[in-house]
C-alpha positions as CSV (number, residue, x, y, z in Angstrom):
1,M,-65.3,100.2,-29.8
2,R,-66.7,99.4,-33.3
3,E,-63.2,99.1,-34.6
4,K,-62.4,96.6,-31.8
5,K,-65.4,94.5,-32.6
6,R,-64.5,94.6,-36.3
7,L,-61.0,93.4,-35.5
8,C,-62.3,90.5,-33.3
9,W,-64.7,89.5,-36.1
10,I,-61.9,89.4,-38.6
11,A,-59.8,87.4,-36.2
12,E,-62.6,84.9,-35.7
13,E,-63.1,84.5,-39.5
14,L,-59.4,84.0,-40.0
15,Y,-59.3,81.4,-37.3
16,S,-62.4,79.6,-38.7
17,Y,-60.8,79.7,-42.2
18,H,-57.5,78.3,-41.0
19,L,-59.3,75.6,-38.9
20,R,-61.2,74.5,-42.0
21,E,-57.9,74.4,-44.0
22,V,-56.3,72.3,-41.3
23,R,-59.3,69.9,-41.2
24,C,-59.2,69.5,-45.0
25,W,-55.4,69.0,-44.9
26,A,-55.8,66.4,-42.2
27,H,-58.6,64.7,-44.1
28,D,-56.5,64.5,-47.3
29,K,-53.6,63.2,-45.3
30,L,-55.8,60.5,-43.7
31,K,-57.0,59.5,-47.2
32,V,-53.4,59.2,-48.4
33,I,-52.5,57.1,-45.3
34,K,-55.5,54.8,-45.8
35,M,-54.5,54.4,-49.5
36,K,-51.0,53.6,-48.5
37,N,-52.1,51.2,-45.9
38,S,-54.5,49.5,-48.5
39,G,-51.6,49.2,-50.9
40,L,-49.4,47.8,-48.1
41,V,-52.1,45.2,-47.3
42,V,-52.3,44.2,-51.0
43,F,-48.5,44.0,-51.3
44,L,-48.3,41.9,-48.2
45,G,-51.1,39.7,-49.5
46,I,-49.2,39.1,-52.7
47,V,-46.0,38.4,-50.8
48,L,-47.8,35.9,-48.6
49,L,-49.4,34.2,-51.7
50,F,-46.1,33.8,-53.5
51,G,-44.4,32.7,-50.3
52,F,-47.2,30.1,-49.8
53,T,-46.8,28.8,-53.3
54,A,-43.0,28.8,-53.0
55,C,-43.3,26.8,-49.8
56,Q,-45.7,24.5,-51.5
57,G,-43.1,23.9,-54.2
58,R,-40.7,22.2,-51.8
59,P,-41.6,18.7,-50.9
60,V,-41.1,17.2,-47.5
61,L,-39.0,14.1,-47.7
62,T,-40.3,11.4,-45.4
63,E,-39.3,7.7,-45.4
64,P,-36.1,6.5,-47.2
65,I,-36.6,3.4,-49.5
66,Y,-33.0,3.1,-50.8
67,E,-29.9,5.2,-50.8
68,D,-26.3,4.9,-52.1
69,Q,-23.8,7.2,-53.6
70,S,-25.6,7.4,-57.0
71,L,-29.3,6.5,-56.4
72,I,-31.8,7.8,-53.8
73,V,-35.4,6.6,-53.6
74,R,-37.6,8.2,-51.0
75,L,-41.2,8.9,-50.1
76,A,-42.2,12.6,-50.0
77,V,-45.2,14.8,-49.4
78,D,-45.6,17.5,-52.1
79,Q,-48.6,19.8,-51.6
80,T,-48.5,21.1,-55.2
81,I,-49.4,17.5,-56.3
82,G,-52.0,17.1,-53.6
83,S,-53.0,14.0,-51.6
84,G,-55.6,11.3,-51.8
85,H,-53.6,9.0,-54.0
86,S,-54.4,5.3,-54.2
87,H,-51.6,4.4,-51.8
88,P,-50.4,2.0,-50.8
89,A,-50.5,0.7,-54.3
90,T,-49.7,-2.9,-55.5
91,M,-47.7,-3.4,-58.7
92,T,-45.4,-6.2,-59.7
93,T,-41.8,-5.6,-60.7
94,Q,-42.7,-6.7,-64.2
95,E,-45.6,-4.3,-64.4
96,M,-43.3,-1.4,-63.3
97,A,-40.7,-2.5,-65.8
98,T,-43.3,-2.5,-68.6
99,V,-44.4,1.1,-67.7
100,L,-40.8,2.4,-67.3
101,S,-39.8,0.9,-70.7
102,G,-42.6,2.8,-72.3
103,M,-41.3,6.2,-71.2
104,I,-39.9,8.0,-74.2
105,I,-37.7,11.0,-74.5
106,E,-38.0,13.3,-77.5
107,E,-35.1,15.6,-77.9
108,P,-35.6,18.9,-79.8
109,S,-34.5,18.9,-83.4
110,R,-31.2,20.7,-84.1
111,V,-29.8,22.1,-87.4
112,L,-26.3,20.8,-86.4
113,P,-26.4,17.7,-84.2
114,S,-24.2,17.9,-81.1
115,L,-21.3,15.5,-80.7
116,P,-21.6,13.1,-77.9
117,L,-19.3,13.5,-74.9
118,P,-16.8,10.8,-74.1
119,G,-18.7,7.8,-72.7
120,Q,-22.1,9.3,-73.7
121,R,-24.5,7.1,-75.6
122,N,-25.1,8.2,-79.2
123,E,-28.9,8.0,-79.5
124,P,-31.6,9.2,-81.9
125,P,-33.7,12.2,-80.9
126,R,-36.6,9.9,-79.9
127,H,-35.4,7.2,-77.5
128,P,-36.3,5.3,-74.3
129,A,-35.8,7.3,-71.1
130,F,-34.3,4.3,-69.3
131,T,-32.0,1.5,-70.5
132,A,-32.8,-2.2,-69.7
133,A,-30.1,-2.2,-66.9
134,E,-31.5,1.0,-65.4
135,I,-35.0,-0.5,-65.4
136,D,-33.8,-3.7,-63.7
137,L,-32.4,-1.6,-60.8
138,L,-35.1,1.1,-60.5
139,A,-38.3,-1.0,-61.0
140,P,-38.2,-3.1,-57.8
141,L,-37.4,0.0,-55.7
142,L,-40.3,2.0,-57.1
143,V,-42.6,-1.0,-56.5
144,K,-41.4,-1.1,-52.9
145,G,-42.0,2.6,-52.5
146,L,-45.5,2.5,-53.8
147,S,-46.3,-0.4,-51.4
148,S,-45.1,1.7,-48.5
149,A,-46.5,5.1,-49.5
150,K,-49.4,6.8,-47.7
151,P,-52.3,8.5,-49.7
152,E,-50.5,11.9,-49.2
153,E,-47.1,10.6,-50.3
154,I,-45.4,10.2,-53.6
155,V,-42.3,8.1,-54.5
156,T,-39.3,10.2,-55.6
157,F,-36.0,9.2,-57.2
158,Y,-32.7,11.0,-57.7
159,W,-30.1,9.1,-59.9
160,I,-26.6,10.2,-60.8
161,T,-25.5,8.5,-64.0
162,Q,-21.8,7.8,-63.8
163,Q,-20.1,9.5,-66.8
164,P,-16.4,10.2,-67.2
165,P,-15.6,13.0,-64.6
166,P,-16.7,15.8,-64.5
167,N,-19.6,15.0,-66.7
168,D,-21.9,13.2,-64.1
169,Q,-25.6,13.6,-65.0
170,V,-28.8,13.5,-62.9
171,T,-32.1,11.9,-63.8
172,S,-34.8,12.5,-61.2
173,G,-38.5,12.6,-60.7
174,G,-41.5,11.0,-58.9
175,I,-44.4,8.7,-59.3
176,F,-47.8,8.2,-57.8
177,V,-51.0,6.2,-58.5
178,E,-54.6,7.5,-58.8
179,D,-57.1,4.7,-59.4
180,D,-56.0,3.1,-62.6
181,K,-53.6,5.9,-63.6
182,F,-49.8,5.8,-63.1
183,H,-48.4,9.3,-62.9
184,F,-44.8,9.9,-63.8
185,I,-43.1,13.2,-63.3
186,L,-39.7,13.8,-64.8
187,G,-37.9,16.6,-63.0
188,N,-34.5,16.1,-64.6
189,Y,-33.2,14.1,-67.5
190,R,-29.5,13.8,-67.7
191,S,-29.0,17.2,-66.2
192,P,-25.4,18.1,-65.3
193,T,-24.4,17.8,-61.7
194,R,-22.1,20.8,-62.1
195,Y,-24.2,23.9,-62.8
196,P,-23.9,27.6,-62.0
197,P,-25.8,29.0,-58.9
198,D,-29.2,30.6,-59.1
199,A,-28.9,34.2,-60.5
200,E,-31.1,35.6,-57.7
201,T,-29.9,33.8,-54.6
202,M,-26.4,32.9,-55.9
203,Q,-26.9,29.5,-54.3
204,S,-26.6,26.2,-56.1
205,L,-29.8,24.0,-56.1
206,D,-29.6,20.7,-54.3
207,G,-31.6,18.3,-56.4
208,R,-31.5,15.6,-53.8
209,S,-33.9,17.6,-51.5
210,N,-36.3,18.4,-54.4
211,P,-36.1,15.7,-57.1
212,L,-39.0,17.2,-59.0
213,Q,-37.4,20.6,-59.6
214,P,-35.2,21.0,-62.7
215,L,-31.6,21.8,-62.0
216,V,-31.2,23.4,-65.5
217,P,-33.7,24.3,-68.3
218,Q,-35.1,21.1,-69.7
219,E,-35.4,20.9,-73.5
220,A,-36.5,17.3,-74.0
221,S,-40.1,16.3,-73.8
222,L,-41.6,13.2,-72.3
223,T,-44.1,10.9,-74.0
224,F,-45.1,7.3,-73.9
225,H,-45.3,4.2,-76.1
226,P,-47.9,3.1,-76.9
227,E,-49.7,6.4,-77.0
228,T,-53.1,4.7,-76.6
229,A,-52.3,4.2,-72.9
230,L,-51.8,7.9,-72.3
231,V,-54.3,10.0,-70.3
232,A,-55.1,13.6,-71.4
233,S,-52.6,15.8,-69.5
234,E,-55.2,18.6,-68.9
235,Q,-56.9,16.6,-66.2
236,G,-54.1,17.1,-63.7
237,V,-53.9,20.9,-64.3
238,L,-57.6,21.3,-63.8
239,K,-57.6,19.2,-60.7
240,N,-54.9,21.3,-59.0
241,P,-54.4,24.9,-60.5
242,F,-51.4,25.5,-58.1
243,R,-49.5,22.6,-59.6
244,A,-46.4,23.9,-61.4
245,K,-45.9,23.2,-65.1
246,R,-44.0,19.9,-65.2
247,R,-43.1,17.1,-67.5
248,E,-45.8,14.8,-66.2
249,I,-47.7,12.0,-68.0
250,A,-50.4,9.6,-66.7
251,V,-50.6,6.1,-68.1
252,L,-53.5,3.5,-67.8
253,F,-51.1,0.9,-66.5
254,K,-53.6,-1.8,-65.8
255,Q,-54.8,-1.7,-69.4
256,L,-51.2,-1.6,-70.6
257,T,-50.0,-4.5,-68.6
258,S,-53.1,-6.6,-69.4
259,N,-52.7,-6.1,-73.1
260,T,-48.9,-6.4,-73.2
261,P,-47.6,-9.3,-71.2
262,D,-44.0,-8.6,-72.2
263,T,-42.0,-5.5,-71.7
264,V,-42.8,-2.8,-74.3
265,H,-39.8,-1.7,-76.4
266,E,-39.7,1.5,-78.5
267,P,-39.0,0.6,-82.1
268,H,-35.9,2.3,-83.6
């Protein structure tokens, strides 16, 4: 009888021991599952954040202003730039021409200068972004776009420069006005229209749907003449931290046009 009770006691102890082990095992597994779920939540949050910023990077094209085979001017909503612009904005064609003529490109210095392609202009490293003929065509269209734009819209342009085939090049970007500041974003400057597809997606970028996005790496920098009309570039970054790094300058255009009645030309 005693032996039977002893065996029952041993069996109960073994049962209790294994039950505790099972509980500990289940508790540890639950902690692992919770940790995995927490990691999954963090991962999904990161994915959603990058997805949100990626979606923000693609503007929504709204109203067309002008379009032909080589030049497209449209209004667009770009959340990375923000809203609340001083639109519709009133500028004269002469004021716009004055501002555009002050846009200056600075090419990086090279040990061995590259030879110009057939039909390509041979220019110094620092030169105007637009020729007089290009300004005559583009200025009135941008003026029309600003007069039609809503506070949440910007004016974009996509311009194919006709070079000897297959060397067509694209200059594209966008403009908007905030108070007395004229903002100019240069997405592409003479970027080739024939370029390899994206390494990750294996798809070619369509610059017409996103004129602010560079089609190829951009080496040239953008500045303005006279420099006294420039606004500190840090203001735009602090105002909107989600804004991607772009070639963007802001110009005090009212001060510029009041002080310079004639078109500004960069000295050579």
